[in-house]
Structure formats: structure tokens, C-alpha cells
N, C-alpha and C positions, 0 to 999 in steps of 0.2 A: 175143389181146392187147387188141383193141378191147373185148371183153366185160368183161375185168378192169378196163380203164380206166373203162368206163361204170359198173360196180359201185362202183368207188372214188369217182367223182365223186358218185354218188347217196348213198353213205354219208356223204361229207364234207358234202354239202348238208344232210342230215338232222341232223347234229351241229350245224351252224351255225344251223339254224332253232330249235333248242331244243325244249322240251316245252311243250305248251299247258296252261294252267291254267284252271279255272273262274273266273268273275269273283269269287266269294266267296273262293276260294283266293288270288287275286292281292291282294285288299284285305286279307286276313288277314296275308299276308307284309308288306304295307306297314305295317300296324299293329304287327307284331312288330319290324320294322326300326327304327321310330321311337319305340317305347313308352318307352325310357329316355333319349330326347334331349329336353331342355327348351329348348335354344336351339342355334343354330349360326351360323357365319359362313364364307364361302368366297370365293375369287377366281373370277371368271367371264370367259368369252369369249362374246359374243353375236353371232350372225349373223342379220341380218334381211333377208329377201327380200320386197320390195314387189312386188305383182302388176303394177304399171305400170312397173317398172324391171328391167333385165336384170342389173345388177350387185348384189352383196350388200353391205350395210353392216356392217362388222365393228368391234366396239368391245370394250374391256376394262373391267372394273369389279369390283364386289363386291356380295354379298348378305348379309343378316342375317335371322334368324328367331327368334322367341320364342313359345312356347306361351302362351296358346291361340290367338292370332289376330293376331300382328303380323309383318309382312314388309316389309323395306326393300331396295330395289335402286338402286344408283348406277352409272351409266356415265360414264366419263371422256371428255374431249375426244378427237376432234372432235365426237362425238355426245353431249355432256354432257346428262344428264337424271337425275332422281331420282324414284323412285316409292315411296310409302308406302301399304301396304294394311293396314287394321285391320278385321278381319272382312270385311265387304263394302263398306267405304268406302275408295275409292281416291283418292289425291291425287298429281297429276303436277306436277313442277316442271322447267322448262327454264331454268336459270340464265343462259345466254348470251342468251336472248331475253327474259328477264324475264317469263316466262309461268308461271302457276300455275292449275291446273284441278282441280276436285273432281267426282267422279262416284260413283254407287252401282251395284255389281254386283247381279245378281239374288240375293235372299236365299239361295237354295239353293247358290250358288257361293261363299258366304262361308267364310273359314277356320274360324271358330268352329263352324259347322255340321259341317264335315268332321272336325274333331278331337274334337268331342263324339261323333260317330258312331264314330270310331276309338278311343275310350276303352274300349270293350268288345269282346270277341271278335266277329268278323264272322260272322254266321249268315245274313244276307240282304242283298240289295242296297238301296242308297238309291234312293228314287223320283226320277225325272227324269234318269237317266243310263243309258247302255249302256256296258259295260266289256268289254275283252278283255285277257287277261294271258298272258304267256309267261315261262318260266324258262330262262335260258341259263347253265348252270353255277351260279355264285353271284349272277348278275345277273338282276334282274326287269325286264321291260318291261311297263308298265301303260298301256293306252290308255283314255281316258275321252271319251265322246261325249255332250254335253248333248242331251237330247231337245227341250227348248224352243229355238226359234230365237232366237239372240242373236249377239253378235260372235264368240264362240268356236265353232268347228266341231269341233275335236279337240285333246285334250291328251295328250301322251306323256311319261310319267315313267319314267326309267331309274335304278335304284338297286341297290345291293348289299344282301345280307341283313343286313349289319352296320350299315345305316343310312347308308352313304356314298352321297351323290348323285352321279350321273354326268352326266345330261343331262335337260333339260326342253325339250320342243318344243311350240309352240302354233301351230295353223293356224286362221286366221280365215275366216269365211264369204266375205270379199272376196278370198280366196286369198293374203293376206299370210301369211308364215310366219316365226316367230322360233325360233331354236335357241340354247339357253343351255347351255354346257358348264362344269361345276364342277371346281375344283381347290383343293388346300390347304384342305380342309374342316376346321374346328375345332368340335368338339362340346362342349356344356356348358361354355362359356367364361364363364358368368355375366353375359350381356348384360342391361342394365337399360333402363328406358324411355327415358332420354335418348339411347341408341344408335339410337333410331328416330325422331328428329326431322329434319324437313326444314329445313335452315338457310336 
């Protein structure tokens, strides 16, 4: 009985773990999943764990994206904030505090570079990143590790083959971690540039 139980647990664990993909296979699945999506919006729940705090900060909000390089994220009170990313130019606004900051990400982390790379079938990796990928049923787990030392240590993107986003997790080198869960995703809704303004 113990042997059968052990075999059952091992087989269940192997199913849960999914099948490993090569980095190129993982990126090609990402490309195929989003090739027909020009824009999307979704509701989100964000959990942020600061390395200096024991409790998580949980907030709800929304995101919008439009090819080739525009991304907008808004969190509602009590952690009200708005982020606009255009390629590698990031603007942060904290409406309750009256704060507005602008910064530039490393060029290789810009949205435009990534989507230019994903415009064509993936046959080789981009320079500057290590990648791991895994397929669990219809869901792909893609881990991206920048080789250059910066704020971001690791990015995890979880998505379905049909282009539905499930989760985005970012771990920073200071050990802060942010997990964003997506719901009610609307694809190709016809978003325009005014949908990406920081009011």
C-alpha cells in the first residue's frame, strides 16, 4: 500500500510540474500567443511584499497595453498610483501625495525592443537575458533573468496559449516582490493614445 501511495504521489507531482521547454520554445509560445493581440485591458490584484515589512500590501486596479510600446497601470486607494511606460521611459504618479517622477529603464528592457524581437519567429535568444520556460497544460510559465545588474532580478510571466494573461511576478534585487494577477481581460478593444495619459 505504501509503495502504491508513493508512486501515486510521484506521478501527481510530475504532472503538476509540467514539461520543461527550451528558452527558444518558451519565447516562441509567447510570440504566438500575442501575435494577434494589438491591445488589451484587464482588472488586476497586486500583492507587494517589501523586504523590510512582514505584511503584504494588496491593492486592486487596472492595466492597459497597446502595441508596440505603451503600458498603463493604475492602482486604486488606499495605495493609489499610476504608471505609464512608453518603451523604456517610465513615469510614476502618486495622486494622493502630489508626486510625479520620470525615469528611464535600460534600453534592452524597453517594450519596443521586446516586441520588435517578437515580430518574427524566435530562432535564438536575445542578448542580455537568461530564460527558463515550462508548459503546464495550456499554460506557459516564462522566467526572465536580466544578466546586467539593475533593479530587476527576475520576471515571471504566466499566460495561456490563447494570449490570456494570468500572472506577472517581479522580484527586485533588494528582495522586494510584486505579484500581479489578471482577470476580465479584454483583447483588441481598440484602445487609443488618450487611454494612456496620466491625468
